[in-house]
C-alpha positions in Angstrom: 100.9 -77.2 10.7 99.9 -79.1 7.4 96.1 -78.8 7.3 95.7 -80.6 4.3 97.5 -83.6 5.8 95.4 -83.2 9.0 92.2 -83.4 7.2 93.3 -86.0 4.7 93.9 -88.4 7.8 90.0 -87.8 8.5 89.2 -88.9 5.2 88.7 -85.7 3.1 89.8 -85.1 -0.4 91.5 -82.1 -2.2 92.2 -81.4 -5.7 95.6 -81.2 -6.7 97.5 -78.0 -6.0 95.3 -77.2 -3.0 97.4 -76.6 0.2 96.4 -75.8 3.9 98.3 -74.5 6.8 97.9 -73.2 10.2 100.2 -70.6 11.7 100.6 -69.7 15.2 101.9 -66.0 15.8 102.9 -64.8 19.4 100.9 -61.8 21.0 102.1 -59.5 23.2 99.6 -58.0 25.7 100.8 -55.0 27.7 98.5 -54.4 30.9 98.9 -51.3 32.9 97.6 -51.3 36.3 96.8 -48.5 38.3 99.1 -48.0 41.2 98.0 -50.0 44.3 95.9 -48.3 47.0 98.1 -45.6 49.1 100.5 -44.9 46.3 102.1 -41.4 45.6 103.3 -40.9 42.2 106.0 -38.0 41.7 107.0 -37.1 38.2 108.9 -34.4 36.5 108.2 -32.5 33.1 109.3 -29.7 31.0 106.5 -27.2 30.6 106.1 -28.5 27.1 105.6 -32.1 28.4 108.7 -33.6 28.0 109.6 -36.3 30.8 112.8 -35.2 32.9 113.3 -38.5 34.6 116.7 -39.4 34.5 117.8 -36.0 33.2 120.2 -33.7 35.1 119.5 -35.4 38.7 115.4 -35.4 38.2 114.2 -38.7 39.4 110.6 -39.9 39.3 109.3 -42.1 42.0 106.4 -43.7 44.0 105.9 -44.1 47.5 103.4 -46.0 49.5 101.0 -43.9 51.5 100.1 -45.0 54.9 96.9 -44.2 56.7 96.9 -41.2 59.2 100.4 -40.2 58.4 101.3 -36.8 57.1 103.2 -36.0 54.0 104.9 -33.3 52.5 106.2 -33.2 49.2 109.0 -30.5 47.7 110.1 -29.7 44.2 113.4 -30.7 42.9 115.3 -27.2 42.7 116.1 -25.9 39.3 119.3 -26.9 37.5 121.7 -25.4 35.3 119.5 -25.7 32.2 116.0 -26.0 33.9 114.1 -23.5 35.9 111.2 -24.6 38.3 107.6 -23.2 37.1 105.2 -24.9 39.4 103.1 -28.2 39.9 99.9 -29.9 39.3 98.3 -32.6 41.6 95.4 -34.8 41.0 93.8 -37.8 43.2 91.4 -38.8 40.0 93.9 -39.8 37.7 97.1 -38.5 35.8 97.0 -34.6 35.7 97.5 -32.9 32.3 97.9 -29.3 30.8 101.0 -28.1 32.7 101.4 -26.4 36.1 98.2 -24.6 38.0 99.9 -23.8 41.1 103.5 -22.3 42.0 105.5 -22.9 45.1 105.5 -26.4 46.9 102.2 -28.3 47.3 100.7 -28.2 50.7 101.1 -31.0 53.1 98.2 -33.7 53.9 97.2 -36.4 55.8 96.3 -39.6 54.2 92.8 -40.9 55.3 92.7 -43.5 52.6 90.0 -41.4 50.7 91.8 -42.1 47.5 94.1 -44.8 46.1 96.4 -42.7 44.1 98.1 -39.4 44.5 99.8 -37.9 41.2 102.1 -34.8 41.6 103.8 -33.6 38.7 106.5 -30.6 39.1 107.2 -28.8 36.0 110.4 -26.8 34.6 111.1 -24.7 32.0 114.4 -25.2 29.6 116.9 -22.5 29.6 118.0 -20.9 26.4 121.8 -22.2 25.9 122.4 -19.9 22.8 124.9 -17.7 22.8 123.5 -14.2 23.9 125.2 -10.8 23.5 125.8 -8.4 26.1 122.2 -7.1 26.1 121.5 -3.9 28.5 117.8 -3.4 28.4 115.6 -0.6 29.8 113.2 -1.7 32.7 109.9 -2.6 31.1 107.1 0.1 31.6 103.4 -0.8 31.1 102.2 1.1 28.0 98.6 -0.3 28.2 96.4 -2.7 30.5 93.9 -5.0 29.5 91.5 -5.3 32.6 88.8 -7.7 33.1 86.4 -8.9 35.7 83.0 -10.7 36.6 82.0 -10.5 40.2 78.3 -10.7 39.5 77.5 -14.3 40.3 73.9 -13.8 39.5 72.9 -16.2 42.1 69.3 -17.1 43.0 67.7 -19.4 45.3 64.6 -21.2 46.5 63.5 -22.9 49.6 60.6 -25.1 48.9 58.8 -28.4 50.3 60.4 -31.4 49.4 60.0 -33.2 46.7 61.7 -30.9 44.2 59.5 -30.8 41.0 56.6 -32.5 43.1 56.2 -30.2 46.2 53.9 -31.6 48.6 53.4 -27.9 50.0 53.6 -24.4 48.8 55.7 -22.8 51.2 54.1 -19.3 50.5 50.9 -20.8 51.7 52.3 -23.0 54.6 54.0 -26.0 55.6 53.9 -27.9 58.6 56.5 -28.7 61.2 57.7 -32.3 60.8 57.6 -31.7 57.0 60.8 -31.2 55.1 62.1 -28.2 52.9 65.2 -28.2 50.2 67.4 -25.5 49.6 68.6 -24.8 45.8 70.8 -22.3 44.8 72.1 -21.6 41.4 75.1 -19.1 40.4 78.0 -18.7 38.1 80.5 -21.5 37.6 83.4 -19.3 38.7 84.2 -15.5 39.0 87.3 -13.8 38.1 89.1 -10.8 37.8 92.6 -9.9 35.7 94.8 -7.3 34.8 97.2 -7.7 32.0 99.9 -5.2 31.4 101.8 -4.5 28.0 105.1 -4.0 28.9 107.5 -2.4 26.6 111.2 -0.9 26.4 114.3 -1.4 24.4 117.5 -3.3 24.8 120.9 -2.3 23.6 123.6 -4.6 22.5 126.5 -4.7 20.0 126.5 -6.6 16.8 129.8 -7.0 14.9 129.7 -5.2 11.4 132.4 -5.9 8.8 133.1 -4.5 5.4 135.9 -5.0 2.7 137.2 -2.0 1.3 138.7 -1.6 -2.1 140.8 1.4 -2.2 142.1 3.2 -5.4 144.6 6.0 -5.6 147.0 7.3 -7.7 150.6 8.1 -7.0 153.2 10.2 -8.9 156.5 8.5 -9.0 159.2 10.2 -10.1 160.6 9.7 -13.3 157.6 7.4 -14.2 154.5 9.7 -13.9 151.2 8.9 -12.0 150.8 5.2 -11.5 147.6 3.5 -10.1 147.6 1.8 -6.8 144.9 -0.1 -4.9 144.6 -1.8 -1.7 141.8 -4.3 0.1 141.0 -3.3 3.6 138.7 -5.0 5.9 137.2 -3.1 8.6 135.2 -4.9 11.6 133.2 -2.4 14.1 130.9 -3.2 17.0 127.8 -1.6 16.0 125.5 -0.6 18.8 122.0 -1.8 18.4 119.0 -0.6 20.2 115.8 -2.8 19.7 112.4 -2.2 21.0 110.3 -5.1 22.7 106.7 -5.5 23.7 104.9 -8.6 25.5 102.1 -9.2 28.0 102.5 -10.0 31.6 100.0 -10.9 33.8 99.7 -8.6 36.7 96.7 -10.1 38.6 94.8 -13.2 37.7 92.3 -14.3 40.2 89.8 -17.1 39.6 87.3 -18.1 42.3 85.5 -21.4 42.5 82.3 -22.1 44.5 82.8 -23.0 48.0 79.4 -23.3 49.6 76.3 -21.4 49.8 74.1 -20.6 53.1 70.4 -20.2 53.1 68.8 -18.8 56.3 65.2 -18.9 57.2 63.2 -19.4 60.6 61.8 -22.7 59.5 65.5 -24.3 59.3 66.6 -26.1 62.4 69.0 -23.8 63.6 67.7 -21.1 61.6 69.8 -22.2 58.2 71.6 -24.8 56.3 74.8 -24.8 54.6 75.1 -26.6 51.2 78.4 -27.5 49.5 78.8 -28.4 45.9 78.0 -31.7 44.5 79.3 -32.9 41.1 80.9 -29.6 40.8 84.0 -29.2 38.7 86.0 -25.9 39.1 87.4 -24.4 36.0 90.9 -25.7 34.7 93.6 -23.1 33.9 97.3 -22.8 33.7 99.1 -19.8 34.7 102.8 -19.1 34.2 104.3 -16.1 35.0 107.8 -16.1 33.3 110.7 -14.0 34.7 112.4 -13.9 31.0 110.1 -12.3 28.5 113.2 -11.3 26.4 115.6 -13.0 24.5 118.3 -11.9 22.1 118.9 -13.4 18.9 122.1 -15.5 18.5 124.9 -12.9 17.9 126.2 -13.2 14.0 128.4 -10.7 12.1 127.1 -8.8 9.8 128.8 -8.7 6.7 128.3 -5.7 4.5 128.9 -5.5 0.7 132.4 -4.6 -0.6 132.9 -0.8 -1.2 135.3 0.8 -3.6 136.9 4.1 -2.0 138.9 6.4 -4.8 141.3 8.4 -2.7 142.4 10.4 -6.0 145.9 11.3 -5.6 146.4 10.0 -2.0 145.5 6.8 -0.2 141.9 6.9 1.4 142.3 6.8 5.0 139.5 4.3 5.7 140.6 3.5 9.3 139.9 6.7 10.5 136.8 7.6 8.1 134.3 8.2 10.7 131.6 8.6 8.0 132.2 5.3 6.7 132.3 3.9 10.2 128.9 5.5 10.6 127.5 4.3 7.7 128.5 0.7 8.7 127.4 1.1 12.2 124.2 2.4 10.7 123.5 -0.7 8.4 124.6 -3.0 11.2 121.7 -1.5 13.3 119.6 -1.8 10.5 120.4 -5.2 9.7 120.6 -6.6 13.2 117.9 -9.5 14.2 114.9 -8.3 16.4 114.6 -9.2 20.0 112.6 -12.4 21.0 109.8 -11.9 23.3 107.1 -13.9 25.0 104.1 -13.3 27.0 103.2 -15.0 30.4 101.0 -18.1 29.8 97.4 -18.4 30.5 95.4 -21.4 29.5 91.6 -21.6 30.6 89.4 -24.3 30.3 91.2 -25.7 27.3 91.6 -22.4 25.5 94.8 -20.3 25.2 94.0 -16.8 26.6 97.6 -15.7 26.4 100.0 -17.2 24.3 103.6 -17.8 25.5 105.1 -18.7 22.2 108.2 -16.6 21.2 108.0 -13.9 18.9 110.1 -11.1 17.4 109.8 -7.8 18.9 106.2 -7.9 20.0 103.6 -10.6 21.1 99.9 -11.1 20.2 97.2 -9.8 22.5 95.6 -11.7 25.1 92.0 -13.1 24.8 89.2 -13.1 26.7 88.0 -15.0 29.6 84.8 -17.2 28.6 81.7 -16.0 30.2 80.8 -18.1 33.1 77.7 -20.5 32.8 75.2 -20.8 35.5 75.6 -24.4 37.4 72.8 -26.8 36.9 70.3 -27.4 39.7 72.1 -30.1 41.3 75.1 -28.7 42.4 74.0 -26.6 45.0 70.9 -28.7 46.0 70.2 -30.0 49.6 67.0 -31.9 50.4 65.4 -33.3 53.5 65.5 -30.5 55.9 63.0 -31.2 58.5 61.2 -28.5 60.2 61.5 -28.9 63.8 58.3 -29.2 66.1 59.8 -26.5 68.3 59.1 -23.9 65.5 55.8 -22.3 66.2 53.7 -20.9 63.4 54.7 -18.2 61.7 53.8 -16.2 58.4 56.0 -15.1 55.8 59.2 -15.8 57.2 62.0 -14.0 55.2 64.6 -15.9 53.4 68.5 -14.6 53.1 71.3 -16.5 51.6 75.0 -16.0 50.6 76.9 -17.7 48.0 80.8 -18.1 48.7 83.6 -18.3 46.5 87.2 -19.1 47.0 90.5 -17.8 45.2 91.6 -20.9 43.3 95.1 -22.4 43.8 97.6 -21.2 41.0 95.9 -17.5 40.9 98.2 -14.6 41.8 98.3 -13.5 45.4 96.8 -10.4 46.8 93.3 -11.1 46.5 90.6 -12.3 49.4 87.7 -14.7 49.0 84.4 -13.4 47.8 81.1 -13.9 49.0 77.9 -12.2 47.7 74.5 -11.9 49.0 71.8 -14.0 47.2 68.4 -11.7 47.1 65.3 -12.4 45.9 64.6 -15.8 48.0 61.2 -16.5 48.5 59.6 -16.4 52.3 58.4 -19.7 54.1 55.4 -19.6 56.5 55.2 -22.3 59.2 51.6 -23.7 59.6 51.0 -26.8 61.4 47.4 -27.9 60.6 45.0 -29.7 63.2 41.3 -30.1 62.9 38.7 -31.4 65.0 35.1 -32.3 64.1 33.9 -34.0 67.2 30.7 -35.7 67.8 29.1 -37.4 70.9 26.8 -40.4 70.3 23.2 -39.9 70.5 21.7 -42.7 72.5 18.2 -42.4 71.2 17.3 -45.9 71.9 17.5 -45.1 75.5 16.0 -41.7 75.4 13.0 -41.5 77.3 12.3 -37.9 77.2 9.1 -36.6 76.3 10.3 -33.6 74.2 13.9 -34.8 72.9 16.3 -31.8 72.7 16.7 -30.7 69.0 20.5 -30.3 68.0 21.9 -32.1 71.4 23.1 -35.7 71.7 21.2 -38.0 74.3 23.6 -39.1 76.7 21.9 -41.5 79.6 22.8 -41.5 83.0 24.4 -44.7 84.2 25.3 -45.4 80.9 28.1 -45.5 78.6 28.5 -42.9 75.6 31.1 -42.7 72.8 32.8 -39.5 71.5 34.3 -39.5 68.1 37.4 -37.2 67.7 38.4 -37.8 63.9 41.7 -37.0 62.9 40.5 -36.1 59.3 38.8 -33.1 58.3 38.5 -29.9 56.3 41.4 -27.3 56.5 42.2 -24.5 54.3 42.3 -25.6 50.8 46.3 -24.9 50.3 48.5 -27.5 48.6 48.9 -30.4 51.1 46.0 -29.4 53.3 42.3 -29.6 52.2 40.3 -32.5 53.5 42.6 -35.1 54.7 44.1 -36.8 57.6 46.1 -34.7 60.2 47.3 -37.0 62.5 51.2 -36.6 61.7 50.8 -33.1 63.3 48.9 -33.8 66.4 50.8 -33.2 69.7 47.6 -34.0 71.8 43.9 -34.7 71.5 41.6 -33.8 74.8 38.4 -33.7 75.8 36.6 -32.1 78.6 33.5 -32.7 80.1 31.3 -30.3 82.3 30.3 -33.1 84.4 32.0 -36.2 86.2 32.9 -39.1 84.0 34.6 -42.6 84.1 36.6 -44.4 81.2 34.5 -47.2 79.8 35.5 -50.0 82.3 34.9 -47.6 84.9 38.6 -47.9 86.2 39.3 -44.5 86.1 37.5 -41.5 87.4 37.7 -37.9 85.7 36.2 -34.9 87.6 34.1 -32.5 85.8 36.2 -29.7 84.0 39.1 -31.8 83.7 41.1 -31.8 80.2 41.2 -36.0 79.3 44.4 -36.5 77.5 43.5 -39.5 74.7 45.3 -41.5 72.5 45.7 -39.4 69.6 46.1 -42.2 67.0 42.6 -43.6 67.9 39.4 -41.5 67.2 36.5 -43.1 69.2 36.4 -43.2 72.8 33.7 -44.5 75.4 33.1 -42.9 78.8 30.9 -43.6 81.3 28.2 -41.3 82.7 27.9 -41.4 86.8 24.4 -41.6 87.8 24.8 -38.5 89.8 25.6 -36.2 87.2 22.6 -33.7 87.1 20.4 -33.9 84.3 20.3 -31.1 81.7 22.0 -29.2 78.9 25.7 -29.2 78.8 28.4 -28.6 76.0 31.4 -31.0 75.9 34.6 -29.5 74.8 37.0 -30.9 72.4 40.6 -29.9 71.1 43.2 -31.1 69.0 46.9 -29.5 69.8 49.4 -29.1 67.1 52.6 -30.7 67.9 54.4 -27.3 67.7 51.9 -25.6 70.0 53.7 -23.2 72.5 52.8 -22.7 76.2 49.3 -20.8 76.2 48.5 -21.3 72.5 45.1 -20.1 71.4 42.4 -22.1 69.4 39.9 -21.7 66.7 36.7 -23.6 65.9 37.1 -26.7 63.9 40.6 -25.9 62.2 43.4 -23.6 62.9 42.8 -21.8 59.8 44.4 -18.7 61.3 48.2 -19.8 61.9 48.4 -17.7 65.0 46.1 -20.5 66.5 47.6 -23.9 67.3 44.4 -25.4 68.5 41.3 -26.7 67.1 38.5 -26.2 69.2 35.1 -27.4 69.1 32.0 -28.1 71.5 29.3 -30.7 71.2 26.0 -29.9 72.6 24.7 -33.0 74.7 21.7 -33.6 77.1 22.2 -35.8 80.1 19.0 -37.9 80.7 17.7 -39.9 83.3 15.6 -43.0 83.4 12.4 -44.6 84.4 12.3 -48.6 84.6 11.9 -51.7 86.5 7.9 -51.2 86.9 6.9 -54.4 88.8 3.9 -55.6 90.8 4.9 -56.7 94.0 1.7 -57.8 95.8 -2.1 -58.4 95.2 -4.6 -58.1 97.9 -6.6 -61.1 96.3 -6.5 -63.9 98.9 -6.1 -66.4 95.9 -2.6 -64.9 95.4 -1.7 -64.7 98.8 0.6 -67.9 98.3 2.3 -66.3 95.6 3.8 -63.2 97.2 3.6 -64.3 100.8 5.8 -67.0 102.7 2.9 -68.2 104.3 -0.9 -67.6 105.0 -1.6 -64.3 106.8 2.0 -63.7 106.9 3.4 -60.3 106.2 6.8 -61.5 104.9 7.3 -61.5 101.4 8.7 -64.3 99.1 10.3 -61.8 96.9 8.0 -62.3 93.9 7.5 -59.8 91.3 5.7 -59.5 88.0 7.8 -57.6 85.8 7.2 -55.6 82.5 8.9 -58.7 80.9 12.2 -60.7 81.2 14.8 -58.3 80.4 16.0 -55.3 82.6 16.7 -51.6 82.2 18.7 -51.9 79.2 17.3 -54.9 77.5 19.5 -57.5 79.5 18.0 -60.5 81.1 16.6 -59.8 84.6 16.5 -63.3 85.9 12.9 -63.5 85.7 10.7 -66.2 84.2 7.3 -66.8 83.0 4.6 -66.6 84.2 6.2 -63.7 86.3 5.6 -61.3 83.5 2.9 -58.6 82.9 0.2 -58.5 82.3 -1.5 -60.5 85.2 -4.4 -62.5 83.7 -6.0 -66.1 84.0 -2.7 -68.3 83.8 -0.3 -66.1 85.7 -0.7 -67.7 88.8 2.2 -70.2 89.0 0.3 -73.1 91.1 -1.1 -75.6 88.4 -4.3 -75.9 90.3 -5.0 -72.3 90.5 -4.5 -71.9 86.5 -8.2 -70.4 86.3 -7.6 -67.8 88.8 -7.9 -64.2 87.8 -7.9 -61.0 90.1 -11.3 -59.9 91.2 -12.4 -56.3 91.1 -12.0 -54.3 94.3 -8.6 -55.7 95.4 -5.6 -53.8 94.9 -2.4 -54.4 93.7 0.9 -52.9 95.0 3.7 -51.9 92.4 6.8 -50.1 92.5 9.3 -48.4 90.0 12.5 -46.8 89.7 13.9 -43.6 88.2 17.3 -42.2 87.8 18.4 -38.4 87.7 17.0 -35.7 89.2 13.9 -37.0 90.6 14.8 -36.3 94.3 13.0 -32.9 94.9 10.2 -32.4 97.0 7.7 -31.6 94.0 8.9 -34.4 91.7 6.6 -37.3 91.0 5.4 -40.2 89.1 2.1 -39.9 87.1 0.1 -43.0 86.3 -2.7 -42.5 84.1 -4.8 -45.6 83.7 -6.9 -46.6 80.8 -9.3 -49.5 80.6 -10.3 -52.2 78.1 -12.7 -54.9 78.0 -12.0 -58.3 76.2 -14.3 -61.3 76.4 -13.5 -64.7 77.6 -15.1 -66.8 74.9 -12.3 -68.8 73.3 -14.5 -69.1 70.1 -14.1 -65.3 69.3 -10.8 -63.7 68.1 -9.3 -61.3 70.3 -11.0 -57.9 70.7 -10.0 -54.8 72.6 -12.7 -52.5 73.4 -12.2 -49.2 75.1 -14.4 -48.7 77.9 -15.7 -46.6 80.4 -15.9 -47.4 84.2 -18.8 -46.8 86.6 -19.4 -47.3 90.2 -21.6 -46.3 93.1 -20.4 -43.8 95.6 -21.9 -43.1 98.9 -24.0 -40.3 97.4 -24.4 -41.2 94.0 -25.2 -44.2 91.7 -23.3 -45.0 88.5 -20.4 -42.2 88.9 -18.2 -42.4 85.7 -14.6 -42.7 86.7 -12.8 -39.7 85.9 -16.0 -37.5 85.6 -16.5 -34.6 87.9 -18.5 -36.6 90.1 -15.7 -38.9 90.7 -14.2 -37.7 93.7 -13.0 -40.8 95.4 -9.7 -39.9 97.1 -7.1 -42.8 97.2 -4.4 -42.8 99.8 -1.2 -44.8 100.1 1.1 -45.6 103.1 4.9 -46.1 102.4 5.7 -48.0 105.1 2.9 -50.2 105.2 3.0 -53.8 106.6 2.7 -55.7 103.4 4.4 -53.3 101.3 7.9 -54.4 102.7 10.0 -51.2 101.9 13.6 -51.9 103.4 13.7 -49.7 106.6 17.2 -48.8 105.9 16.0 -47.2 103.0 13.6 -45.0 104.8 16.1 -44.0 107.4 18.6 -43.3 104.4 16.3 -41.4 102.3 15.3 -39.5 105.4 19.2 -38.4 106.2 19.8 -37.7 102.6 17.1 -35.2 102.3 18.7 -33.5 105.3 21.7 -33.5 103.6 20.9 -32.1 100.4 19.2 -29.1 102.0 20.4 -26.4 104.4 18.8 -24.1 106.8 17.2 -26.7 108.7 15.8 -25.6 112.3 15.8 -29.1 113.6 18.8 -31.5 113.9 19.3 -34.4 111.5 18.2 -36.9 114.1 15.0 -35.4 114.5 14.4 -34.9 110.8 15.1 -38.8 110.5 12.8 -39.5 113.3 10.0 -37.2 111.9 10.4 -38.7 108.2 10.0 -42.5 109.6 7.0 -41.4 111.5 5.7 -39.6 108.3 6.2 -43.1 106.2 3.7 -44.7 108.3 1.1 -42.1 107.3 -1.2 -42.1 104.4 -0.5 -40.0 101.3 -2.8 -38.7 99.0 -2.3 -40.1 95.6 -5.5 -39.2 93.6 -8.7 -41.2 92.3 -9.3 -43.9 89.7 -8.6 -41.9 87.0 -4.9 -40.8 87.8 -2.4 -41.5 90.4 0.4 -39.0 91.4 3.1 -40.7 93.2 4.5 -37.8 95.2 8.1 -37.5 97.0 6.5 -39.2 100.4 6.4 -42.4 98.5 9.7 -42.3 97.2 13.0 -43.8 98.7 16.6 -43.3 97.7 18.4 -46.5 96.7 21.9 -45.8 95.6 24.8 -46.3 97.4 26.8 -43.5 99.1 29.7 -44.5 97.5 31.7 -42.2 95.1 35.3 -41.6 94.1 36.8 -39.0 96.5 37.4 -36.1 93.9 33.8 -36.4 92.5 31.6 -33.3 92.4 29.0 -35.0 94.3 28.4 -35.3 98.0 27.5 -38.8 99.4 24.0 -37.7 99.9 23.6 -36.6 96.0 25.0 -39.9 95.1 22.6 -41.6 97.2 19.6 -39.7 95.8 20.3 -40.3 92.1 18.4 -43.6 91.9 15.0 -43.5 93.4 12.3 -46.1 94.1 8.4 -45.0 93.8 5.7 -47.1 95.5 2.1 -47.4 94.7 -1.0 -49.3 94.7 -4.2 -49.1 92.3 -7.5 -51.2 92.3 -10.9 -51.0 90.6 -14.0 -50.4 92.8 -15.6 -53.7 94.0 -18.6 -53.1 92.0 -17.7 -51.9 88.5 -19.9 -51.5 85.8 -18.3 -51.7 82.3 -19.9 -50.0 79.0 -18.1 -49.2 75.6 -16.2 -46.0 75.8 -18.4 -43.0 74.9 -21.4 -44.8 75.9 -24.2 -42.2 77.1 -25.4 -44.0 80.2 -27.6 -41.4 81.1 -29.6 -41.4 78.0 -29.6 -45.2 78.0 -31.3 -44.8 81.5 -33.9 -42.1 80.4 -35.1 -44.5 77.7 -34.7 -48.0 79.5 -34.5 -49.3 83.1 -30.8 -48.6 84.5 -29.8 -50.8 87.3 -26.6 -53.2 88.2 -28.1 -55.9 85.6 -28.9 -53.9 82.8 -27.6 -55.3 79.6 -26.1 -52.3 78.5 -23.1 -53.6 80.9 -20.3 -55.7 79.5 -20.0 -59.2 81.1 -18.3 -62.2 80.7 -14.9 -60.9 80.1 -12.1 -59.2 81.7 -11.3 -55.5 82.4 -7.6 -54.7 81.1 -5.9 -51.9 83.3 -3.3 -50.0 81.3 -1.1 -47.6 82.9 0.7 -44.7 81.1 3.6 -43.8 83.1 5.4 -40.5 83.4 7.9 -38.6 85.6 7.0 -34.8 86.6 9.5 -32.4 87.5 9.0 -29.5 89.7 5.1 -30.1 90.1 5.1 -29.2 86.2 2.2 -31.7 85.4 1.8 -29.8 81.9 5.2 -30.9 80.7 5.7 -34.5 82.0 9.5 -35.2 81.7 10.2 -39.0 80.7 7.8 -41.4 79.4 7.9 -45.2 80.2 5.9 -46.1 77.3 5.1 -43.3 74.9 8.3 -41.5 74.2 9.1 -40.4 70.7 12.3 -42.4 70.7 12.0 -44.9 73.2 9.5 -47.3 74.6 11.1 -48.6 77.7 8.1 -51.0 78.3 8.7 -53.0 75.1 12.1 -51.7 73.5 14.1 -52.8 76.5 12.0 -54.5 79.4 9.4 -56.3 77.4 10.8 -57.3 74.2 10.0 -61.0 73.1 12.5 -62.4 70.5 11.2 -65.9 70.4 9.7 -65.4 67.2 11.6 -62.1 66.0 8.3 -60.4 65.8 6.4 -58.2 68.4 3.9 -60.4 70.1 0.4 -58.9 70.5 -1.8 -61.7 70.9 -1.5 -64.3 74.0 -3.6 -67.1 75.0 -4.7 -68.1 78.5 -4.8 -71.8 79.4 -8.5 -72.3 78.1 -7.7 -71.1 74.7 -9.0 -67.7 75.1 -6.8 -65.0 73.0 -6.3 -61.5 74.2 -5.0 -58.4 72.6 -1.9 -57.1 74.7 -0.6 -53.5 74.3 2.4 -51.8 76.3 1.2 -50.9 79.4 -1.2 -53.5 80.3 -0.8 -54.3 84.0 -3.6 -56.5 85.2 -6.9 -58.2 83.8 -9.8 -57.9 86.3 -12.6 -60.3 85.8 -15.8 -58.3 84.9 -17.9 -61.2 86.9 -16.2 -61.3 89.8 -15.7 -58.9 93.0 -14.1 -58.7 96.1 -17.7 -58.7 97.8 -18.3 -62.4 96.6 -15.4 -63.4 99.1 -15.9 -64.1 102.7 -13.4 -61.1 103.5 -13.7 -59.0 100.8 -11.3 -56.0 100.6 -11.1 -52.8 98.9 -13.1 -49.7 99.2 -16.3 -50.8 97.7 
């Protein structure tokens, strides 16, 4: 194409002489494609690599392979000029390097695992030169070259995954469910060989010719001596003996890596087999020839002409044995040497034995290169999980074997090889578990006078929580230490030495039952039945490893000793009862009759009670409302026109309270210790609480101080009294329960119940004004009889587990109040002392404050529970009396007339210091 013209048509201008052309040249691309999937490519070559396709009947061909069909390919037999030597096959690409196996290739079934199957057959070209009639002696070995390497230098390790970043040191321990890897190193190959230097001689004939110039003199009659001459050419077959020496392969065995096995207790099945990955066995070519000797081409040896002078007669050269011997000797000397060759051995690209033809003798073989150690990835097998069926065992020995297999192409006659792998590390199987449990310490509800040190308080009829963390300190081995061990837990259990419920009370567990809990959770709530005996217990915990055998042993906190498969611990607890629900149920003052009774003069109760506060035993609302809370004072009467009514001294008030626990013994009791305060009724003054002493007149003495030695007033209470309204069924049930809880009675149950009912209507001594002891005759059992059938408590024991105690209290009808510590006798010695003496406090109220304690087994010196003054819990305020209206604890209250009073826990009632039951038409009370 004329490029100048093309550009000028576009408006370009060029100087003269500028030419431009575009030329197009064809380009031939030759693309060679790999055979389509499933092809067998069969080709024929000489041992020197010359293709034989189409030569003397050799024919290369391609055959399609069909999946799951079996194929067997056979070599084309040798021809006149070619001798079959062996084959080489490959599925990775075209093979090179000559034959590496003899005979026919093995048959195979095609599974589609490769796309091309290359099979190359190799042939050796026969020598076509004229050969003399050669007779050779049988080759005999003159020298042998022997070599072998059967020392694989194998080593192995068994370690925790991942290699190079092992999570555990197996020498110390590795848990079940974790995984191991095996890694073996060894030599790439092993070998042994024997090469023989074969020697001998070959005898053959070589034509030897020489031209003789004969000279002699002959007497001719009449002439004389005349010179004569003649040329004679003689030819003899000289017998030639030539030596030969070549190297033949007697044995040549190359062994490739097949597999390695590692044995250790920790492996599933006791061991693993590792097959090579990325392993290339050595490449070699071995050709053992049948023809090692070749005669040179026969050529007549022409000796130099020789003159022979016969003197006076013609030399008889034809029969001259000396000359003939000389010719034959010279012919043998000049005869060419034999051609010899070694067997062929090429190894990893190196020629170890050269098969090139040489005269008379060949070069010595070289040495097989020393095998290198394989890299770490060839025999590497990770992710062998240790089964949970393997129990803990220390220092389990390891063993191993490396297997080599005789490679195709080696000489026959040897077996495969395997060698032990020594020095493999041992493995310790140690599945760790820990347990560092705790039990919630219910301090908020612990009313004990002396809380137990080092024990968690669990409260009857309340939930409690156990913590069973999956984390904690184990031995400081690699991978252990302080961590979470959930992965290795087979089970987690707790056992209580007492009955328990689950948190929702939908499932019951008898004492001494191992309770299986959700191992993935760490905190569990249970409920303590009210019938459980109070006292000290140890709660047991255990975490069981998932490989624990039957009968596994335990160890405290963590199974540091691997012979143990259970982590075990105990937590000391203290099961504690309650004292609660104090209430006033009746006031004898007639002004209060309408509050408690359904009608005037009626004994039927309206069910009205004045409670400690608006909340119950555990701080939940109890259904009461103002003004039905303690203390009872002016303004506590619910009727509007009674807002100025208070309680006059001399009138008693009835009360009851409840306990839970072991307060069902004959010598168990409630101790109530009153203290007294005076607060004036002047709205102009601020609240002031004055501790006071009280005095009264006895039948024999004036001004008896309450609590003094002279105070011998006996107070008695009747349980089944008309206005106490104790449920009759409770009295009957209590009698039956007491009978059922004991043995050895000499009366029947009905007799005892009858006697108990009779006794309940009789008075019981409780003490004086200074202290009240409510003993067992003033107690009923009020719990149900119901319990699970497998509970460790009888119905009677269940019924006895909640108790109700009944009491009443009053001040003397005529009571005289002085500040606490006042020496009234000293005052009387200096002043006139009578009922109207100014020393006595008036125009105010006497506050009666109760300190309530439980007494176990008549031990008055060690009260068991405190209603108010416990070191951890104040049941009166913390649970039942707390007023959250202003988010602060209220100590000051104001009555309807604006008078402020200072209130303290335990305040029950305000008696009017100016009024007495004597002032009423029908006064009641002792005085």
